[in-house]
C-alpha positions as CSV (number, residue, x, y, z in Angstrom):
1,M,257.4,-25.8,238.5
2,D,258.4,-26.0,242.2
3,F,256.6,-24.0,244.8
4,E,257.6,-23.8,248.5
5,V,254.6,-23.6,250.8
6,T,254.1,-23.6,254.5
7,F,250.9,-25.0,256.0
8,V,249.3,-24.5,259.4
9,V,248.7,-28.1,260.6
10,S,247.5,-30.2,263.5
11,G,247.5,-33.8,264.4
12,A,251.3,-34.1,264.3
13,T,254.1,-32.0,265.8
14,V,257.8,-31.7,265.7
15,D,257.9,-34.0,268.7
16,D,256.2,-36.8,266.8
17,D,259.2,-38.8,265.7
18,D,257.2,-41.2,263.4
19,A,255.6,-38.2,261.6
20,V,258.9,-36.3,261.3
21,E,260.6,-39.4,259.9
22,A,257.9,-40.1,257.4
23,L,257.7,-36.5,256.2
24,E,261.5,-36.3,255.9
25,A,261.2,-38.8,253.1
26,I,259.7,-36.1,250.9
27,D,261.8,-33.3,252.3
28,A,258.9,-31.9,254.3
29,M,259.7,-30.3,257.7
30,L,257.5,-30.0,260.7
31,F,258.2,-27.2,263.1
32,R,256.5,-24.8,265.5
33,G,256.3,-21.0,265.2
34,A,254.5,-18.5,267.3
35,G,252.6,-21.3,269.1
36,V,251.4,-22.8,265.8
37,D,252.4,-26.2,264.2
38,L,253.7,-25.7,260.7
39,L,254.7,-27.9,257.8
40,T,257.0,-26.6,255.1
41,M,257.4,-28.6,251.9
42,T,257.8,-28.2,248.1
43,G,255.0,-29.0,245.7
44,V,255.3,-29.5,242.0
45,G,252.6,-28.4,239.5
46,D,251.7,-26.1,236.6
47,N,250.7,-23.5,239.2
48,A,251.0,-22.9,242.9
49,V,247.4,-24.1,243.7
50,V,247.9,-27.5,242.1
51,A,251.4,-27.8,243.6
52,A,250.2,-26.9,247.1
53,R,247.3,-29.3,247.0
54,T,249.4,-32.1,245.6
55,A,251.9,-31.5,248.4
56,A,249.2,-31.6,251.0
57,V,247.8,-34.8,249.7
58,E,251.2,-36.4,249.7
59,A,251.9,-35.4,253.3
60,I,248.4,-36.7,254.4
61,N,249.0,-40.0,252.7
62,L,252.3,-40.4,254.6
63,V,250.8,-39.2,258.0
64,P,247.0,-39.9,257.9
65,R,246.4,-38.2,261.2
66,L,247.8,-35.0,259.9
67,R,245.3,-32.1,259.3
68,V,246.3,-29.4,256.8
69,H,244.2,-26.3,257.6
70,R,245.5,-23.4,255.6
71,V,248.6,-21.6,254.1
72,D,250.7,-19.8,256.6
73,R,251.1,-16.2,255.3
74,D,254.7,-15.8,256.6
75,L,254.5,-12.1,257.6
76,V,257.8,-10.3,258.0
77,G,258.8,-6.9,259.4
78,V,261.9,-4.8,258.7
79,P,264.1,-6.9,261.1
80,E,263.1,-10.2,259.5
81,I,263.6,-8.9,256.0
82,A,267.0,-7.6,256.8
83,E,268.1,-10.8,258.5
84,R,266.9,-13.0,255.6
85,I,268.8,-11.1,252.9
86,G,271.9,-10.1,255.0
87,R,271.3,-6.4,254.7
88,S,270.9,-3.7,257.3
89,R,267.6,-2.5,258.6
90,Q,268.4,0.9,257.4
91,N,268.9,-0.4,253.9
92,V,265.5,-2.1,254.0
93,S,263.8,1.0,255.5
94,Q,265.3,3.1,252.6
95,W,263.7,0.7,250.1
96,I,260.3,0.9,251.9
97,K,260.4,4.7,252.0
98,G,261.6,5.0,248.4
99,E,264.7,6.8,249.6
100,R,266.9,4.4,247.7
101,Q,266.1,4.0,244.1
102,V,266.1,0.5,242.6
103,E,264.9,-0.9,239.2
104,A,262.4,-3.1,240.9
105,G,260.0,-0.2,241.4
106,P,258.0,0.7,244.6
107,F,258.3,-1.7,247.5
108,P,255.2,-3.9,248.1
109,Q,252.4,-2.5,250.2
110,P,252.3,-3.8,253.8
111,E,249.9,-6.5,254.8
112,G,249.1,-4.8,258.0
113,T,250.6,-4.0,261.4
114,A,251.8,-6.1,264.4
115,G,251.8,-3.8,267.4
116,R,253.2,-0.6,266.0
117,S,255.3,-2.2,263.2
118,K,254.3,-2.8,259.6
119,V,254.5,-6.3,258.3
120,W,254.6,-7.6,254.7
121,L,253.9,-10.9,253.0
122,W,257.3,-12.6,252.5
123,S,256.1,-14.0,249.1
124,E,255.6,-10.4,247.8
125,V,258.8,-9.1,249.3
126,N,260.7,-12.0,247.9
127,A,259.3,-11.4,244.4
128,W,260.4,-7.8,244.7
129,L,263.8,-8.8,245.8
130,R,264.1,-11.1,242.8
131,E,264.3,-8.0,240.6
132,V,267.4,-6.8,242.4
133,G,269.0,-10.3,242.8
134,L,268.4,-10.7,246.5
135,D,265.6,-13.2,246.6
136,D,266.0,-16.6,248.4
137,G,265.6,-18.6,245.1
138,N,262.2,-20.1,246.0
139,N,258.8,-19.6,244.3
140,Y,255.9,-19.0,246.7
141,P,252.1,-18.8,246.3
142,T,250.9,-15.3,245.6
143,R,248.3,-13.6,247.7
144,S,245.5,-14.7,245.3
145,D,247.0,-18.2,245.2
146,M,246.8,-18.5,249.0
147,T,243.1,-17.7,248.9
148,L,242.5,-20.4,246.3
149,I,244.7,-22.9,248.2
150,D,242.8,-22.3,251.4
151,H,239.5,-22.8,249.6
152,A,240.8,-26.1,248.0
153,L,242.0,-27.3,251.4
154,L,238.5,-27.0,252.7
155,T,237.4,-29.9,250.4
156,M,240.2,-32.2,251.7
157,L,240.2,-31.6,255.4
158,T,238.0,-34.7,255.8
159,M,239.2,-36.6,252.7
160,T,242.0,-39.1,252.1
161,F,243.2,-39.4,248.4
162,T,244.7,-42.7,247.4
163,F,245.9,-44.0,244.0
164,V,245.2,-47.4,242.4
165,N,248.8,-47.6,241.3
166,P,251.7,-45.2,242.2
167,D,253.2,-45.6,238.8
168,D,254.3,-42.2,237.4
169,A,253.0,-43.2,234.0
170,Y,249.6,-42.0,235.2
171,H,250.7,-38.6,236.4
172,A,249.0,-36.6,233.6
173,D,245.6,-38.1,234.4
174,R,246.0,-37.5,238.1
175,Q,247.0,-33.9,237.3
176,R,243.8,-33.4,235.4
177,I,241.8,-34.8,238.3
178,A,243.7,-32.6,240.8
179,E,242.9,-29.5,238.7
180,A,239.3,-30.4,238.4
181,I,239.0,-30.9,242.2
182,E,240.3,-27.3,242.6
183,S,237.4,-25.9,240.5
184,P,234.4,-24.6,242.4
185,E,232.0,-26.4,240.0
186,F,233.4,-29.8,240.8
187,A,233.9,-29.1,244.5
188,D,230.2,-29.1,245.2
189,Q,229.7,-32.4,243.4
190,L,232.6,-33.9,245.3
191,R,231.2,-32.8,248.6
192,Q,227.9,-34.3,247.8
193,L,229.5,-37.6,246.9
194,A,231.6,-37.7,250.0
195,E,228.8,-36.7,252.4
196,K,227.9,-40.4,252.7
197,P,229.1,-41.6,256.1
198,T,229.8,-45.1,254.6
199,T,232.9,-43.7,252.9
200,L,234.6,-42.7,256.2
201,D,237.8,-44.5,257.3
202,E,239.1,-44.9,260.8
203,Q,240.4,-41.4,260.8
204,K,236.9,-40.1,259.9
205,R,238.1,-39.1,256.5
206,H,236.2,-39.8,253.3
207,V,238.3,-42.0,251.0
208,I,238.8,-41.0,247.4
209,V,240.3,-43.6,245.2
210,I,241.9,-41.9,242.1
211,A,242.4,-44.1,239.0
212,S,243.6,-43.5,235.5
213,P,241.3,-44.8,232.8
214,D,244.2,-46.8,231.4
215,E,244.8,-48.7,234.6
216,P,243.4,-52.3,234.9
217,A,239.9,-52.4,236.3
218,A,240.9,-55.5,238.3
219,E,243.5,-53.4,240.2
220,A,241.0,-50.6,240.9
221,M,238.6,-53.2,242.2
222,E,241.3,-54.7,244.4
223,R,242.1,-51.2,245.8
224,I,238.5,-50.5,246.5
225,L,238.0,-53.8,248.3
226,S,241.1,-53.2,250.4
227,H,239.4,-50.3,252.3
228,G,236.6,-52.5,253.6
229,H,234.0,-49.8,253.2
230,D,232.5,-47.6,250.5
231,V,234.8,-45.2,248.7
232,V,234.5,-42.4,246.1
233,L,236.0,-43.7,242.8
234,M,237.4,-40.9,240.6
235,T,238.8,-41.2,237.1
236,V,238.9,-39.1,233.9
237,T,237.7,-40.0,230.4
238,D,236.3,-37.2,228.2
239,R,235.4,-35.6,231.6
240,I,235.9,-36.2,235.3
241,F,233.9,-39.2,236.5
242,A,233.2,-39.7,240.2
243,V,230.9,-42.3,241.9
244,V,230.4,-43.7,245.4
245,M,231.4,-47.3,245.0
246,S,230.0,-49.9,247.5
247,T,231.1,-53.4,248.1
248,N,228.7,-53.8,251.1
249,L,226.0,-56.1,249.9
250,P,223.2,-57.3,250.0
251,P,221.0,-56.5,248.4
252,I,222.6,-57.4,245.1
253,P,220.9,-55.6,242.2
254,K,219.0,-57.8,239.8
255,E,221.5,-57.1,237.0
256,L,225.0,-58.4,237.6
257,V,227.4,-57.3,234.9
258,P,230.8,-59.1,234.4
259,V,234.0,-57.1,233.9
260,S,236.6,-59.0,231.9
261,P,240.1,-59.3,233.5
262,D,241.7,-57.3,230.6
263,S,239.3,-54.4,231.1
264,T,240.6,-51.0,231.9
265,V,239.0,-48.5,234.4
266,G,237.8,-46.6,231.3
267,D,236.0,-49.8,230.1
268,W,234.4,-50.2,233.5
269,V,233.1,-46.6,233.4
270,D,231.5,-47.3,230.0
271,L,229.7,-50.3,231.6
272,M,228.5,-48.1,234.4
273,W,227.1,-45.6,232.0
274,N,225.3,-48.3,230.0
275,H,224.1,-50.2,233.2
276,P,223.3,-47.5,235.8
277,N,221.4,-49.8,238.1
278,A,223.7,-52.8,237.9
279,A,226.3,-54.4,240.1
280,F,229.7,-55.4,238.6
281,V,231.9,-58.4,239.2
282,L,235.2,-59.4,237.8
283,S,234.8,-62.3,235.4
284,S,237.1,-65.3,235.0
285,A,237.0,-67.6,231.9
286,G,233.8,-65.9,230.8
287,Q,232.1,-66.5,234.2
288,A,231.2,-63.9,236.8
289,T,233.1,-64.5,240.1
290,P,231.2,-62.7,242.9
291,E,233.6,-64.1,245.4
292,A,236.2,-61.7,244.0
293,G,233.9,-58.8,245.0
294,V,230.6,-57.2,243.9
295,F,230.7,-53.5,243.2
296,R,227.7,-51.2,242.8
297,N,227.0,-47.4,242.6
298,A,225.9,-46.4,246.1
299,A,224.7,-42.9,245.2
């Protein structure tokens, strides 16, 4: 399902031509409203929280300097509601006061006041308008969704998520990982893993490499090496697996375990479980080849 979400952002503005051009590739729009930099985009997911987080990650991957802080609540008063739906202010006021009966039921409760005027969440007003055929056609996060999205964004403000392979064939596994990251139980574990300063990139973000268990282990190793520093490797088998993976040696552990070229990430995880204190190297013709990279659990 598609959800439209507007984020409060920093690190890139509407005057930043490179950022604007990069984000236009995914139909995301930077703009400024009431002195705040905003980013509107569409996310896809089974629910608004997953969709919003996936969208935020996509935007950050395109513009690494971008900071996504929270969901903009998009508060509207009577004039804004009337303008958006092409009706008179009097018409809207009648709905609010219950003077004009409609099948949609009572008008939503106001979010608060701005000056002396009441304001509403546009997402709630739009949902109400949908019942009378006057909505704008978009799905928005609900009030509770916004709270969960803001909480989820806290775990990614200092993190960069990358994929081993952009192939859509691995979308289902990435979706499971994205949903797990949203859970409070896993958020604590992820923060502990990413607290290591050795996983920071040049933008001072902790790098999280997401891999499907069916992807080649050799490609995952290549992606890890490409960062030039420790990263958090995440995948999913019967559960979510996350480990700080280091290529910065010595010292090399006493046990050096070869990983065959045809191994998957899932196979590599099994080796990690069976050899918790070992380092791993890609093998060639049955021989370990440390020159291709040595990987170990840095936790």
